[in-house]
N, C-alpha and C positions, 0 to 999 in steps of 0.2 A: 464134551467141550472143545472148542477149536480156538486158535489163535492167530493173528495176523501174521502172515510170514516177517514183517520186517518187525516183528517183537521179538521173535523166536531168533532173529538174526542180532538183534539187540541183547538177548539174554546171551548169547554164545560170545559176543564181544564182549562182556563181563565176567565171563564165569573160566577160570582157570584150571587147564585141563589137570598142571600137575596135585592142584587142591581137591579136585573132584577124585581123582583117582588114588590119591594120597590117603583119602579116610579108610580104603580098604585094602590098599597096595602097599608094601614098605618098598620107598621108593628111593633108589640112591643116585647121586649125581654122576652124570658123565659126560662129560663136555658140557654141551650147550642142552642135552637132554637128560632125561632120568630113565633109570631103569630098573625092574622089579621084576620076580615071579608072576606069570601069568596067573589070573584069576579064573580064567576058564579053562585050562587044560591042567593033566596034573605035571608040573612043572618044576625041573629041579635046578635047572641051570636059567639063569633069569635071560627072558627072551622076550621081555613084555617091554615096547620102547615108549616113552612119553615125550611128547613135543612141544614145548611152552611158545615155541616160534610160528609154530604150523596149528599150536590147539587141537592137537589130536593125538591117540595113542594107537599102538599097532605090535601085535603079537608075530613075531618072526616065524612060529611054528607054527600055529594053530589059523593066523588070519585075522584072530576077534580084535575089533576096537572100533575108532571113529572118534567124532568130535564128544565133547562132554554129554550131549546129552543122550547121546548115543550109547554111551559106555556107561551111565547110570543106568537107564534104560534097561540093558542087556543084563547087568549086574544085578540089579532087582528084581528082575524078571517082572517089571511091569511095562504099561504101556509106553508109547511115545510121549502120550500128551499128559499122563500121570507123572511120568519124568521131567516134563516141562514145568509139572504145578510145584514140584516137589522143592526141586533145584531153586525155582525163583520164591519160594518161602525160605529154603534153609538157608539161603546168599542173601535175602530182603533184596531183592533186583523185582521192583515191578513191572509187572507183565499183564496187559490188558488181554480180557476174554470179548470173544467178536459179539460186538454189539447189533444193532438194529438199522443202524443210521448210513455211515461210510461205505460198509461192506454191503449192505442188503442193496443200497444205492448205486453200486457198480456192477453188482448183480444184473439189476434191471437195464443198465448201461448197456451191458451185453445181450441182454435179451432184445433189448433194442435192435443192434447192430448186427445178433443174428436176422432177424426179421426182415429186415433190410435187404441183407444177403440173399435170402430166400427170394423177394421181391426182384430184384435185379436178376437173380438166376431164371426164373420161369419168364420174366420178359424177354429173356434173350432169344428164347424161340418161336416167338410170337413174329406175327408178319409184320410189326412195324419194326423189326430189328433187321428188314433185311439187309440195308446198309452197314449195319455192326457186323452180320455174317460177310457180306461182301470183302468189306474191308480184311476181316480176319484171315478168310480165303486167300487174297490176295498175300497176306504175310505168312500163308500156309500154315496157318491155324486151323486144322479141322473140326469138327464136332466134338470128335472124341476128344481132345486137347482140349478143348472149350471145357467140358465137362469133366474132366481131370482136373484141370487147374480151377473150376469154378467160376468161369470169366462170368460175369452178368452185362446186363445192358439197361442205361435209366434212360428211359423213353422222352420223348422231345414232349414233355408236358409240364406244365408250371406246378401242381401238388400233387401228383401221381404218387410218389414215393410218401407222402407227407399224409395226404388222404387214407391211404393203406394203414400205417401205423394209427391213425387216430382211430379205427375201423376197428383195430384191433386192442383198443384199449390203455394205448402208453400216451403220458402226458405230453402235451404242446412242449412245455420249458424243457425237459428230458430232451426232447426231439432235437431241440435248439441248441441244449449244450454239446450235443453231439456234433453240431454242423450239417445234420442232412437236411436240414431246412432252415431259411432265414425271413426275415419281415422287412418291406421298408414300406415307404410312404404308398405303393402301390398295391400292398399286400403281401403275402405269405409265396414263398415258391421254394421250389427244390434246389439245393446247391448245386447236383450232379443232374444235368437235362441233354438229353442227344448225345452220351458219351458211352463209352466202353468201358466196364467198371471191373477192377482188379481187385479183388480181396487183398487186405493187408491183416497178417495174423503176426499176435505175440509168439513168443516162443513157447507158451503154452499150447498156443492152438487153437485160441480165441480169436475173433474178429475184431480188430479193435480202431480199422481206419480201412478208406477206399481210394483208391487212385482211378481217376477218371481220363479217358483219350477222348478228345473232342472227334465229330464227324461232318463238323462243318468247315468248311475252306474260309475261313476269314482271320486275317490278322489281328483283329481286334478280340476274338477270343482266344484266349492260352490253348494252348495244345493240350496241355497237361495239367489238371489241380490234383491235389491231394486234401483229403479231410484236414479240418482246421485243426489246433491244440485242442484237446479236449481231455474232461479226467481219465479216460484210460488209454490216450494216444498222445505220444511227444515224436513228434518229426524227426529231431534230432538224436532218439534214443531206439529206433528200431530200424531194422533195413528190411526189404522185402526180398521173399522168395524162401524165409524157412518152413521146411516140411518136415516131418517126423519130430519135432521139438527141436531139432538140430543134431540128432542121432546120427543123420549122416554124416554130418562134416564132421564131427567126432571120431566116429568110426573111419575117416579117410585122411582124416587130418590135416586138411586143407581147405580152401574157399578162394571161390575165384570172384572178385568183384566187379560189377559190368555197372552201366548208368543206367538203363531204362528197363523196364517191363517186360518189352519185347524180347531182349536180349535172355532176361533171365528164362523166359518161357522157352525160347527155341533151345536154349542150353540145357533144360531140363527135360524137353523131348528127345533131344539127342543123349541123354543118360549122364550130362555133367550135372547132377542133382546139389552141387554145392555151390552153384551160383546163384548171388544175391547182390543186391543193389541199393543204395542211398533212397531215401524217399525224395526226388525231387531236387535235394539239396547238394552241395558239396560236402564229403566224408567228414563227420563230426568226432572229435576224441570219445565222446559216450558210444558210439555206435563201432567206434574201434575197442573198447572197453567192453561190450556188449559179444562183439564176435571172437575176442581172446580168451573168454570162457569155454569156446569150441576149439578153438586151434593156434598154433601159432604161425602157422605157414599160410600166406595168403598171394595169390596172383591176381594182377591187375590186367583187365581187359577193356579200356573205355573207349571212346570211339578214337578212332584216327585222326580226327580234324584236330585243330588248335585249341580248342577248348575243351577236349576230349584228352590232349596232352598235358595241357596245364592242371588240369583234374589229377591227373596220374603225379603228377610231380607236388602238388600239394597232398595227395594222399600216400603218397613215400613218406614223407615227413611225419606224418599225424601217425601213420602205421609205425614206423622206425622208434618214435619217441616211446610208441608201448610195447617195445620190442619184439616185434614181428619179424619172421623171415619174409623176405618180398623178392617176388619176381615179375617182368612185366613182359606180356606178350606183345610184340607186333606183327601185323598181317597187311599184306598187300593186297591193291585191286577190291577192298572192301571198307564202307566207312565205319562199320561196327561189329560185335562178334555175332549180332542177330543176320546181317546181311552175308558175313563169311560162311557160316554153317550151312545157309541156305543155297552158297553159290558152290561150295567145295565139300561139305559133308564133315562127317565127324573125324575121319583119319586123318584129314589135312588139320582140323583142329588139332588134333591129338600131335600130329607134327610140330605147330605152333608153339603149344604147351612145351614140347620137349626142347625147342629152340628159344624157350623165353629169356628173357634177360635178367640179370641178379641186379636189386634196385641201383646200384652203383654204377651199373654199366650200361644201363638204361640212361641216368642222369649226364655220364660222360658222353654218351652218342648223341643225346640232346643238344647240351651243351655247345660241344664242339661244333655242332651246325649252325650256331649262331656266332662263332669269334674264329676269327684266322690266327692258329697259333702258329704262325712265321711272324706275327707284329706283338712287338714287345707289351705295350698298350693292351691290346686285345686278348692277350695270353693272361696278362695279368687280372683282366677283367674275367676270364673263364675261372681261374681259379678259386675268385670271389665268391664265383656263383655256389660253389660246394658250403659253404659258410654255414648255410641254416643246415643242411644236411648233416654236418660234423656235430652242429650242437645237440642233434638227435640221438647221438650214438652214446650209449651207457658204457661199454665194454673199453678198455684200455687197447684189448687185443685187435678189435674192429677196428679203433683209430688208427692204430698201427701198420694193420694189413692196408686197411685203404690209402693211408698214406704214402707206402711203399710203392702200390700200384701206380699211385697218380705220379709220383716221383721219376717212375722208370717210363711211362707215358710221355713225359714232357720233358725228362733228363734234367729234371730239377733236384739241387739238395735235400734231402730230406727235411733238414733242421730248418730250411728255410719255409717249407712247407706247413713244419708242424707250429712255426713262428704264428703264421699265418689263420692256420684252420684250426688249432688248438691252443697255443699259448695266449695268445692274442685274441681269439675268438670271444670276445667278452661277455656275450648273452647267454652263454654255458656257464654253468657250475660247474667246477671241477672237483672230481672226485680224489685228488691228491695232496702234494704238498705247496702245489700253487693254490689252494684254498689259504682264506683269512687263517691266524692262530685261533680264534674264537669257534671256528666252524663245528659244527660235530662230527663225530667218529663215522666211518662207512657205514650207510643205514643197513636196513634190512636189505633194499633191494639192488643195492651195491653189493653185498657180502654175496646175493644169491647170486647174481652174476658172475663175480669173481669162483663163487665154489661151482657155477654150472662151467665156465669156462676149464677149471681145473680137472673135472671128470671128464669132458670130452677131450684134455690131451692125455687125461689117465688111460681112455678107452684106446685113443689112438698108439698109445706106446705104454705098454703096461710097467714096463720098468720104469717109468717117473713116479710111481707110487711109492718109490722110497725117498723119494723127494718132499712128498705131501701126507704120508701117513698120519705125523704128527700134528695136523693143522686140523683145529676144531670145528668140522665140517658137519653141519646144525640138522642139514636135510636127512631124512630116513633113508631117502634113498640114495645118495652120497654114500652112507653108511653100508649100505647094502652091497653097491658097486664094489667099494674099497675090499667089503667083507670077501666077496666071492673072489677078488683078484686075489687076496692074500691066500684064500683055499687054493686057486691054483697054485699057487707059487709053492704052498706047503708042501702040497703034492705033487711037486715037479710035473704038473700038466700044462697043455696049451689049449685053448679053443678056437677053434676055426670059426665060429660065430658069435663073440661073446656077447653082443645085444641079446641073440634068440636065445641062449644059454641062461642067464640072467632072469631072461622073462620065465623061462621053465620051472625056474626054483620054485616058482610060485610064490614068494615072499613079498611080491609087490603088489600093490592096490593100484585099481584101472589108472588112476590118474598119474601114479608112478612109472606105469606102462607107456604112457603115453609121454611122460616127460625125457624118459629113459629115449624114447624114440626121436624126439626132438635135441635130446643131447647129443645123439647120434650122428643127426644130419649136420649139425654144426662142428662135429669131429670133422665130417667127412669135406664140409666147405673151409673150415678155418685151418686144418691139419691134413693137408693135402699133398703135401712132399716134406722132404727131411728139412729142408729150409723154412719153412713156415712152422714145422715143429719145434725147431729149436728157437725161432724168434719168439713162439709163443709161449714154449718152456720159462723165457729169461723174462718177460714181461709179467707171467703169473707168478714167478718166484720174486720178484720185485714188488709186486702188489700184496703178496702174504706178507713181505717184510715190513712193508711199510705200515700193515695192520698190525703187526705184533709189536711193532717201536711204539705206536700210537698208545696201544693198550696197556704197555710197559710204563710209560711217560705218565701215566696217571697218578701212580704210585711215587709219591713225592717223601716216604717219611724215610726214606735213606739217602740223604743230601748227597755224599759222593758218587752214589749209583745216578743218581738222575743227571747229575751233571757228565757224567760218563755217556750216558744216552742221548742226551743233549749235543755232544760232540759227534757222535754217530749220525745223529738226524741231519746234522749239519754237512756231515760228508755226505749224505746219502742225498741230500738238494742240487750236490753238484754232480756234474755228468761223468761218470765212471763208467771202465771196461767192467764184463761181468765177471772177469775173474777176479778183479780186485771188490766188487760187489758180495760176491762170495766168501771172501776173506773178512770183509766188514761184518757179514750176517753170522761168522764163525765168532768172531770179535762179541758181538751181540747176547749171543748166548751163553757166552761164557760170563760176561757181566749180570746178566739175568739169571742166572742158573741160582 
């Protein structure tokens, strides 16, 4: 028996890992997590960690664990499907078995798309596709690349594809549902005619749509068109270029976003198989969230014309809001990546990648070309251009580092820039005491970012572990990093490559290894020198202080203690030197003891 993936996700959302595991393992609370003896090996020292926040469990020794369903399946020695059914019944969570309607209907849609793709591929090497082959040849796409990328051709016929699909036994309605054919007062006609066809795949590898490049030289005919929205395709939620189900992007841990099909094809042919493109639209939040499942690192390589650079600017804001690390490619004497690769080759492109600009530096370069920084009003407008960018930043450390960089470049007081771009930049909800009194505590995402910055700092300078070892780090990766650094200190050892050594312990999951690499990149970017390390430490120390104080203020049973804590809160809102902040924290600890 099978279940829909969305129902499995719903079941997981409603299951609590600590309840599922707690039925079989004696768990004890440790910070934000639970701990117990591992049920999968002879365990005398509790090594089995259960994380309610992540809804997963993990043994530090044998590596067993996973989500609630996987744990239950392995513990009971039953299949995944049996585990789904038993858990759904046990916790009274309704879950539907796969029926014959929606699932089967989508199955037929995929079959139609597969047959349509076969039709287009066969047409590509017929005499009628001579113009298509000549065009691709001019773009240096040879027959081998055509076959490897399964590029097709839609002949210049009114109902070629429609007739083919009808003969295959598919229903007219379903062909229309997929937008492969349409009907008007003159009759039925194929949506794609006299066009080179680029298949668009889902991340699971199924054909879900097509993109078509016209071979007609007419301003009245769009050069590119994509499949319409269908039951299996949403333009703003998919990307062109996914191959190997995205495993190449996960492995290399970065992606290059480009504008068009030809850019992506050229990049893949030169070995850059991490290239992707939005589907004829500006990058959307949904596309960013899809990409986030595979990597946190993106290189933008849009066209060098004004439209392409505007798209770059918009994409930076969307990607930064989603927490990406972003760099931007700039190249001369070429209009787009495809053109550059064809003219100068792979090595030259690699050099451009190495010389790419961090997102903030790109925006600074772009904006400074629009304004005279010698003129007072022009400089003010220049600074205001950064407002949208600062609204997208999650961490206080990032804001501070960019403010510092901008202040040095413009020779402007940091407090002035902070007032313009952070304090009075009203479109952004603050994560500090600038919030209203009724605002919520630091949310999971904010806490996650603070933990990530803390880990990056400690990895850069192990000695800072002493300042943060008492913090409630919720992620299992954070705990493992802290434990390994403590192990080094206890044994009076040092590591020449701490990231590599932590991975080699074998205690990390695949996702944790990926996250550790991301944190190490953050460590390099944000803590590259002594000044950055000291500044970062002060900001992170302050953020943890705020978080702990807000937690303490929730307790109102001791009125005198609450009044003293409120006084500390008032002092904390004022601008104080770091030494005074440390003294204030010691006072807080003594009151809250």
